[in-house]
C-alpha positions in Angstrom: -1.5 9.5 -20.5 -1.7 9.3 -16.7 -1.1 6.6 -14.0 -4.2 4.7 -12.9 -2.7 4.4 -9.4 -0.4 6.8 -7.5 1.2 5.9 -4.2 2.3 8.9 -2.1 5.0 8.6 0.6 3.5 11.0 3.0 5.4 9.5 5.9 7.6 6.4 5.8 7.8 5.4 9.5 6.6 2.0 10.5 6.1 0.4 13.9 6.7 -3.2 12.9 9.6 -5.3 11.6 7.6 -7.8 9.4 9.5 -10.8 8.1 7.9 -10.3 4.7 9.0 -6.7 4.3 12.3 -4.9 3.9 11.2 -1.7 5.6 13.3 -2.6 8.7 16.4 -2.0 6.4 15.1 1.3 5.1 17.9 3.3 3.6 15.9 6.5 3.0 15.5 9.2 5.8 12.3 8.8 7.9 10.5 12.1 7.2 7.2 13.7 6.2 6.5 14.8 2.6 6.4 18.6 2.8 2.9 20.1 2.4 3.6 22.3 -0.6 4.9 19.2 -2.5 1.9 17.2 -1.4 -0.5 19.9 -2.5 1.2 20.1 -5.9 0.8 16.4 -6.4 -2.8 16.3 -5.4 -3.7 19.4 -7.4 -2.3 17.8 -10.6 -4.1 14.5 -10.0 -7.3 16.4 -9.5 -6.8 18.4 -12.7 -5.6 15.5 -14.9 -7.3 12.4 -13.5 -9.5 12.7 -10.4 -10.5 9.0 -10.7 -6.9 7.8 -10.2 -6.7 5.7 -7.1 -4.4 7.5 -4.6 -2.8 5.6 -1.8 -1.9 8.2 0.8 0.8 6.0 2.3 3.7 4.1 0.5 6.1 2.5 3.0 5.0 3.5 6.5 1.9 3.4 8.6 -0.7 6.2 8.2 -1.7 6.2 11.9 1.8 7.4 12.7 1.4 10.4 10.3 0.1 13.1 12.6 -1.7 15.2 10.0 -3.0 12.3 7.7 -6.7 13.3 8.2 -5.9 16.8 7.0 -4.0 15.4 3.9 -7.0 13.2 3.1 -9.4 16.1 3.5 -7.3 18.2 1.1 -7.4 15.4 -1.5 -11.1 14.9 -1.2 -11.8 18.6 -1.3 -9.7 18.8 -4.5 -12.1 16.3 -6.1 -10.2 13.0 -5.9 -12.7 10.0 -6.1 -10.7 7.1 -4.7 -8.5 7.9 -1.7 -7.2 4.9 0.2 -4.9 3.8 3.0 -3.1 0.7 4.0 -2.0 0.0 7.6 -0.9 -2.8 9.9 -3.8 -1.8 12.2 -1.7 -1.6 15.4 -2.2 2.1 16.0 -5.7 2.2 14.4 -7.5 3.3 17.5 -11.2 4.2 17.4 -10.4 8.0 17.6 -7.7 7.9 14.9 -9.9 5.8 12.6 -12.9 8.1 13.1 -10.8 11.1 12.0 -9.7 9.3 8.8 -13.3 8.3 8.0 -14.6 11.8 8.7 -11.9 13.3 6.5 -13.4 11.4 3.6 -11.3 8.3 3.3 -12.8 5.9 0.7 -11.2 2.6 1.7 -8.9 1.1 4.4 -6.7 -2.0 3.9 -5.2 -3.7 6.9 -2.5 -6.3 6.6 -2.8 -9.1 9.1 -1.6 -12.2 7.2 -2.6 -14.8 9.8 -5.5 -16.6 11.5 -3.6 -17.4 14.7 -1.5 -15.6 17.2 1.4 -18.0 16.6 1.6 -17.4 12.8 1.0 -13.7 13.2 4.0 -13.3 15.5 6.2 -15.0 12.9 5.1 -12.6 10.1 4.1 -9.3 11.8 7.1 -9.1 14.1 6.4 -6.7 17.0 2.6 -6.6 16.6 -0.3 -7.6 18.8 -2.7 -10.0 17.0 -5.7 -9.5 19.4 -5.3 -5.7 19.4 -5.2 -5.5 15.6 -8.3 -7.8 15.3 -10.2 -5.6 17.8 -9.2 -2.4 15.9 -10.4 -3.8 12.6 -13.8 -4.8 14.2 -14.2 -1.4 15.7 -13.4 0.2 12.3 -16.0 -2.0 10.7 -18.7 -0.7 13.0 -17.9 2.8 11.8 -17.5 2.0 8.1 -18.0 -1.1 5.8 -15.2 0.1 3.5 -12.4 -2.0 4.8 -10.4 -5.0 3.6 -8.1 -7.2 5.6 -5.1 -8.5 3.6 -3.5 -11.9 3.7 -0.1 -12.1 2.0 0.3 -15.8 1.2 3.6 -17.5 2.2 4.9 -20.9 3.1 4.4 -19.9 6.8 0.7 -19.0 6.6 -0.8 -20.6 3.6 -2.4 -23.4 5.7 -4.5 -20.6 7.5 -5.9 -18.9 4.4 -9.3 -20.5 4.5 -9.6 -20.0 8.2 -8.7 -16.3 7.7 -11.3 -15.8 5.0 -14.0 -17.6 7.1 -13.3 -15.6 10.3 -13.4 -12.2 8.6 -16.4 -12.9 6.5 -18.3 -14.0 9.6 -17.5 -10.6 10.9 -18.6 -8.7 7.8 -15.2 -7.8 6.6 -13.9 -8.2 3.0 -10.6 -10.0 2.3 -7.7 -9.4 -0.1 -5.4 -12.3 -0.8 -2.1 -11.6 -2.5 1.2 -13.4 -3.2 4.4 -12.4 -1.4 6.9 -10.1 -3.2 10.7 -10.0 -2.9 10.9 -6.2 -3.1 12.9 -6.6 -6.3 15.2 -9.3 -5.0 15.8 -8.1 -1.5 14.2 -11.0 0.4 13.4 -14.5 -0.5 9.7 -14.9 -1.4 10.1 -18.5 -2.6 9.5 -17.6 -6.2 12.0 -19.6 -8.2 10.0 -19.4 -11.4 12.5 -19.8 -14.3 10.3 -18.0 -16.8 11.6 -14.6 -17.8 9.3 -11.7 -18.5 10.5 -9.1 -20.9 7.6 -6.6 -20.6 7.2 -4.3 -17.6 4.8 -5.7 -15.0 1.3 -4.4 -14.0 2.8 -2.1 -11.3 5.2 -0.4 -13.7 2.5 -0.1 -16.4 -0.2 1.3 -14.2 1.2 2.8 -11.0 3.5 5.6 -9.9 5.2 5.6 -6.5 6.3 9.0 -5.3 8.8 9.2 -2.4 8.6 11.7 0.3 11.3 13.9 -1.3 9.5 13.9 -4.7 11.6 11.3 -6.4 9.6 8.7 -8.4 10.8 5.1 -7.7 10.7 2.3 -10.2 7.5 0.7 -8.9 5.5 -0.2 -5.8 8.2 -2.8 -4.8 11.1 -0.3 -4.9 10.7 0.8 -1.3 14.2 2.1 -0.9 14.1 4.2 -4.1 17.1 2.3 -5.7 15.9 2.9 -9.2 14.7 6.5 -9.5 12.8 7.3 -12.7 12.4 11.1 -12.3 11.0 13.6 -9.8 7.9 15.7 -9.4 9.3 18.5 -7.4 9.7 20.8 -10.4 8.1 18.6 -13.1 4.6 17.4 -13.7 3.5 13.9 -13.0 2.2 13.6 -16.5 5.7 14.3 -18.0 7.5 11.9 -15.8 4.9 9.2 -16.4 5.2 9.7 -20.2 8.9 9.2 -20.0 8.6 6.1 -17.8 6.2 4.5 -20.2 8.7 5.0 -23.1 11.5 3.2 -21.3 12.4 -0.5 -21.0 13.6 -0.6 -17.4 16.6 -2.9 -16.8 15.6 -4.1 -13.3 12.3 -5.5 -14.7 14.1 -8.0 -16.8 15.2 -10.1 -13.9 12.6 -9.2 -11.3 10.1 -11.9 -10.4 7.7 -9.7 -8.5 5.6 -9.2 -11.6 4.3 -12.7 -10.8 2.9 -11.3 -7.5 1.2 -8.2 -9.0 -2.2 -9.9 -9.0 -4.5 -10.0 -6.0 -7.8 -11.7 -5.2 -10.6 -9.6 -3.7 -13.2 -11.6 -1.8 -16.2 -9.6 -0.8 -17.9 -10.3 2.5 -21.1 -12.1 2.5 -23.4 -9.1 1.9 -21.4 -8.4 -1.3 -20.8 -4.7 -0.4 
């Protein structure tokens, strides 16, 4: 038994204050994951399940992590098959992106969430819409393995089709997903009265490892409020087995399980 997805909190600094994210209220120290711990995690994944999808960033931006290319290179050399990053694209310069690609990165995901400057400013607070678009288009020239993400909200939903059309015209695939509340920290407009008693997709399939080695409840537990174990001195497999045997209390009232799905829309050449 091993997670299908592992998120690694290599560096949790971000350069935006997005309205749809609670990172701006981060309660954990901003720090790098120490290399020995990172190597321990990667080595175990490579040994147990090299096909596990590994996100090399959890709540931060990878282009602010000075040694991210070296971390990716270590993971790929260890034999990992699916190493990915997510970014807001603001610091994704040509040179930095080239280093990630050359290190062996399999996929890049860039959150934009808007088709106009006006809407972008409301969501991606502190960002530069034209710069991010340019950075994505430059990345696409170097590698086809990139998705742009659109988190659908009341603010931007009227722009969804325009977003898909623009990026498909430029040969970029699109990921559409619902907004989450980060386990009740912000209002995502989900007032669904239906109660789910089973753990959601994220809890059942993914493990989120914080930069100190603690394992948070799920991908929405960015502050590490609900620690499930740690991988500093224990194996991922052991912690995962214990997690799967529990009935986590926060899951009983959380509505983010409703937003665990995503729609992937391949660009026109279907790559």
